[in-house]
N, C-alpha and C positions, 0 to 999 in steps of 0.2 A: 469217373473214379480212377480209371487206369492212368489217366493223364496226371492226376493228383499224386498217385503213388510214385510215378516216375519222377515228379518234381521233388517229392520228399526224399527219394533215394539219392537224387543228384545233390541235394543240399547236404545230406549226411556225408556223402563222399567228399564234397568240397570242404566241410568242416574237418574231416579226418586228415586231408592233405594239409590244411591250415595248422592243425595241432602239431604235426610233424615239423612244419616250418617254424612255429613259434618256439620250439626247442633249440633252434640254432642260436649259438652264442651271439648276443647283441653287440654291435660295435659302439653302442651308446653307453657311456659310463656316468654322464652328468645330464640331468634333465632340468632345464630352467623354465619356470612357468611365470608368465606375466598376464594377469587378468585385468583388462581394461573395463570401462564402465559404460553401459547403457547406450549402445548403438546397434542397430540391426545390420544384417549382411547387406541388403540392398542399399541402405543408407551410406555405408562406408565403401562397399566393394561392388555394388550392383553394375556400375558402368565399366567395370573391368572387362565385361563382355565385349566391349569395343576392341580391346586389345587381344583377347583370347575368346573366340566364340564358343569354346567348350564349356566355359563357365556359365552356370545357370544364373544369369544376372538379368539386367533390365534391357528392354528393347525400346522403351518410350511409349508403348501402347498400354502399359499398366495404369490402372486408375481405381479410385474408390468413389462410391456414390455419397452425396450429401446425406441421403436417407437410405439406409441399407434395406429397409422394408418396402421401399417405393420403386417399382421397376422403371418408372419414367423419370427418376431423379437425375438431376445434373450431377456430373462427375468432376473430380479433381484428379488430374493426371500427374504422374511422376515427372520430376524435373532433374536437371543436373546443376541446380543452383543452391545446393546446401551451403549454409554459412553458420555464423554464430547463432545459437539457439537459446533463447531465454524468453519466457519461462520454460521449465522442464515439462516435457510431454507426460501423459499419464502412463503409469506402468505398474499399478496395483493389480492384485489378482482380478478384481472386478473389471478394471479398465482393459486388461488384456483379454478377458473373456469376451467383451464387446468387440474389441479389435479383430479377434480371430473368427468369431461366429456371427458378427453383425447384429447381435442382440444381447440381452442380459441373461440369456439362458444358453446352456451348452448341450443339453440333452433333450431328446424328444419325449413323447408321452410314454414310450416303452423303456425309457431309461438308457437308450443308445445315444452316442454322441451325434450331434448334428454335423453336417459337413463343415469342415473349417474353411470357409470361403475367403478369409482374409479381407473382408469387405467392410469392416467397421472402424477403420483407423480414422478416416475423416469424420465420421459421425461422432466418434468418441471425443476427438479433438475439438470439434465445434461445441460439444456439450460442456467443455471446460470454460467457455466464455473468455477466452484470451485474445479475442479480436479476429477480424475476418481473414487475416493472413496466416494464422496459426496452423490451420489444416494444411496449407500449402507447404509449410515448413516440415510437417510430419511426413509429407509425401516427397520431400526433396532428397537428393543424394549427391555425394561429392564426385566431382570429375576426377579421374585418376591423377591428373597433373597437380591438383590442389593438395593432395596428400601423398607426396612423392615417396616418402619412406615406406609407408604401408604398400603402396603400389609396387615399388621395386622388390620388396621382400616377397610379395604374393607372386610376382612373375619369376623371380629367381629360384623359388623353392616350391613348397606345396600349399595350395589354398584349398580348404574344404568348403564346398558349396552345399553341403547337407549336414551342417553341425548346428544343433539346437540347444537353447538353454534347457536345463534339466527339469525346470518347473515353470509354469506360466505365472510367474510372480516376480517380486522385486529382488534387490541386490543380494542381501545376506543369505537367504535360503539357497540361491544359486551358487554363491561363493562356497557355501558349505558342501554342496554337491561336488565342486571341483576337487576337494581334498578328502571327502569322506563318503561320496556316493549316496548321500542322504542329507536332508535338512532336519532330521529327527522330528518331523511333523510340522515344521515351521512353514507358513505360507506368507509371512510378512516380517518386516523388521520390528520385532517387539523388543523394546529397549530393556525391559526387565529381564527377559530371557537371555538376551545377548550379554548383559552385564553378569548374570549368574554363570554363563558359560554353558555350552552344549556338550552332552556326555558321550556322544558316539565316538567310535574309534576312527581316527584319521589316518591317512596314508603315511604320515610322518612316523607313527608308531610301528607300522609294518616295516618301514625302512630301517628304523633303529633296531627292531627285533631281529632283523636279518644281518645285523652287524654292519650296516651301511650308515652313511652320514646324511644330515640335512641341515640347511640353514635358511633363515628368513632375513632378507635385507629390507629394512623399512625406512620410510621417509616421514610419515606422520605416525599414527597409531596403527600397529599391525592388526588387520582384520582377522588374521589367523589365530589371534588370542581369544577369539570367541569360542574356540575349542577348549574346553576345560582341561583336557589332557595336556595341552601345550603350556599351561600355566605352572606346571610342576617345577620345583626349584632346579631339577636336573637339566631342564631345557633352557635355563636362563641365558647361558652364553651362546646358545644357538641362534638367538635373535641379535642381529648386528645392524647398526645404522648403515644405511646405503652409502652415505658419504662418511669416511673414505673407504669402508671395508670392501664394497663390491669391486671397486677398481683395483685395490690391492690384491684381493684374492684371485681375480682374473689374471693379473700380471704374474703372480707367483705360482699359478697352477694349483691353487688351494681350494677351488670350488668343490662343494660337497656333491654327493650323488643326486640329491633332490634339493633344488634351490627354488625359492619363491622370492620374486622381487615385488615389493609393495610400494606403490607410488604415493604421491601427495594427494590425499583425498579432499583436502580443503586448502584454501588460500592461506599463505603466511604473509607476513608483512613485506618480506623481501622476495618471496618466491610464490608464484601462482600455482594452483593445483594443476596436475598433469595426468589426470586419470581419464579424461575424455567425457566425464559426466556433465551433461548440460547443467548449468550454463558455462562450464569451463571450456576454455578455448582448445580446440582440437590441435592447433599448432603446438601447444605445450606437450601434448601426448605424443606427437610426432617426434619432438626433440628427445623425449624419454626413450622411445623405441629405438631411435637412431643410436643413442648413447649406449644402451644395453647391448645392442647388436654389435656395434664396433668394438666394445670391450671384450665381448665373447670371441669375436673374430680374431682379435689380436692375442688372445690367450693361448698358452701352450696346450690347453685342453680342448681347443676348437675341434680337432678331428675326432673327438669322443663325445661331442655335445649335441643335444637337442634343445632348441629354443622354441617354446610353444607360446604363441600369443592368441588369446581369445578374449571374449567380452562376456561379462557375467549375465547380461540379459539385454533385450533389444531397446529398452528405454522408451517405448511408445512409438518408435519410428516404423514406417511401413516396410513390410517385406511380403513378397508375392508368393513364396513357397508355403503351401499349407502345413500347419503344425501337425505332426503325427499324433494320432489319437487311438491307435489300435496296437495291442500287444505289448504295451509298456507296463513293466511290473512295478508294483509298490515295493520300495527297497527293503522295508523292515516291518511292515504291518502297521505302521503308525499313520493316522489320518490327520489332516489339518482341520482345525476347529476355530481358528481366529484369523480374520473375521468370518470366514466361510468354510464350510465343510469341503474337504478335497481329499481324494484317495490316491493322489500322485500317480494317476493312470493315463496322463497325457503330458506331452512335453511343452516347453515354451517356444517362443518364436526363434527363427534362424538367426544366428549371430556370426560375425566374422571370426575365422580361425585360420591361422597360418602356422605350419610346421617348418622350422628352419634348421638345417643341418647339412654338412658337406656330404652326407650319405644320401641325400634326397636329390633326385634328378631335377634339373631346371624345368620350369613351366609345368609342373605336376598339378593336375586338378583331381581332387579326391571327391568322388560322389558318395552315395550311400553305401554302407558296408554290406557284405554278403554273409557275415558271420558275427557272433557265434550262434544266432538264431535267425529264423526267417524274417522276424520283425525288428531286428536290432537296428539302432540308429547311432550315428555319432552325436554325442552330447557330453556334458561336462564329466560324467562318470567314466567316459572313455579315457580320460587322463589316468585315473587310478587303475583302470583295467590294463592300459598299455604299460604303465610303470610296473605293474605286476609281472608282465611278460618280459620287459626289458631286464629286470633284476631277478627274475625267477623267484618271486615271492610265493610263499606256500598257500595263501588263501585270499579270497575276495573279501571286501569290506561289507557288501550288502548284495542283495539280489539284483540291484540295479547295475553295478559295475560288472557283475557276472553276465548280464544281458547286453551291455553296451558294446558297440563296435569298437575294435581296436585297430591301431594303425602301425603296428610294429613292422609290417611287411614293407613299409616305405624305406626302411633302413637296410633291407636284405636284398635289394635289387642290384647292388653294386658290389664289386670286389675291392674297390679302392675308393677313398673319399675324394670328392671333387677338389681340384686345385684352382678353379676359376670363380670361386665365390667372391663377391665384391668385398674389398677391405674397408671402403668408406661408402657411405650412402649420400645421396644428393643433399647438399646443404639447404637449409630452410631459410626463407626470408626472415628478416629481423622483426617484421610487423606481423600481426596476427591474421589468422585465416579470415576473420570477418572483414578485414580490409582488402583481401585479395579479390573479392567478388563484387 
C-alpha cells in the first residue's frame, strides 16, 4: 500500500512539472498531418530495429500459430519479404478481435478482457481462404532499404514505437479520431452515416474559434468532409486541390496553422492511388511522402513546422506489441452497435507514426507516455491533444484526447532549430516495390 502511494505521488509530481512545461510558448506554428492507410508498425517499421536497437521492432523470432487454440500448432514466422499485397487482409472489428485475442471473444466469463496475445493473425488470415501464401504475407515486413523515404524520416526525426489506432476497427472510425477524438459511436464504415455526415466537433472548429487557420489539400474526395461541420459554406474555400495549391502555399509561406494533406484513395486513369492501402503499391505512397516533406523543407515556414505521418489502422498486418485494454476511456458515452456492441474501452493495433520537425533531435525514439494519466497511451487522439497544447486552445474535444498522451515536449528540448535536416530524400526506383523483391 505504501509503495502504491509513493508511485501515485511520483506520478502527480511528474504531471505537475509537465503542466508547467506545456505552458512554454511552442516554436511550432504550422502542423501538417498526413494519414496513410492500413499498415501495422511491424509491417512497415519493424525491421528498423536492425538500424536502431532502441526501437521496439522485430527480431525474427516472432510468430503466430496456424491454430491459436492448439498449443502444438505449427507456426508462421515473421519475414523481411513484404511486397505487393492483394487481396486486402482482414481489418473489420471482428477480424481484429480474432487477430488480437486469438479467438472470436475478447472477454472472459467475468467480463474482463482476455490477455491480448496478438496470436490470431495467421489463423484469421487462413480463414479468409485466399490461398496458402496469404498468411505469410500478413506476417511479412518491409526491409528498411525497400522503403527508403520512411526509413530516412524515421531515423532523422522521431519515430513512435507505442502509437496505436484509436479503435480496433476499420478506416473511417479511426480517421475521425484523428481530427475529433471520437468516431461518434461508429465501429465500421457505414456508407449511409458517412454520407449524412458525423456531428461531433472536430479540431478544425477549435482552431477557427481561436482565430487560427486551417486548410485541407485533397487529391480525390476529402475524407474530412465526413464531418458535417466542415460542409458549411463558410469552409468551402478552406478545401484546396493538392495540385497546385500545396506547392504554391509552401513556396509562398502561406500554409495555415493546421494543415491536412489527403492523398489519392483510389486509382485514376493517369495516376495510381498513393495512400498505401492494399492492393495499392507502397512505392506510390513513398513518392507522396517524399514530395510533401521536400516541399515543406523548402518552405520559408520550415522552422516553425511539424509534419506528422501516421496510419489510420493496421490493415490486418501482424504486430507483436499487445493492444492496450485497460484504463482507456470512452470518449463521449456513445457505444458502437453496428455490427457489434463496443464501448470504446480498448485501442486498436500499433501503427507507424513519425514526427518531423527541425525542433526534433535526430534518432529520437518515443516510447509510451508518462502523462496525463498513468494509463495514457499515444493514439490518434494524441494529435488533437498535442495541437491543443501547441496552440493553447481552451478545451478538449472529448474525454479521449483529455486522456491521450501528448508529445509537445519533443519541440522544447532545443533552443534552436536544427540546420542539418535533409533537403532531399533518397530517390525512388521508377518501378514498383513489388518488382524490387
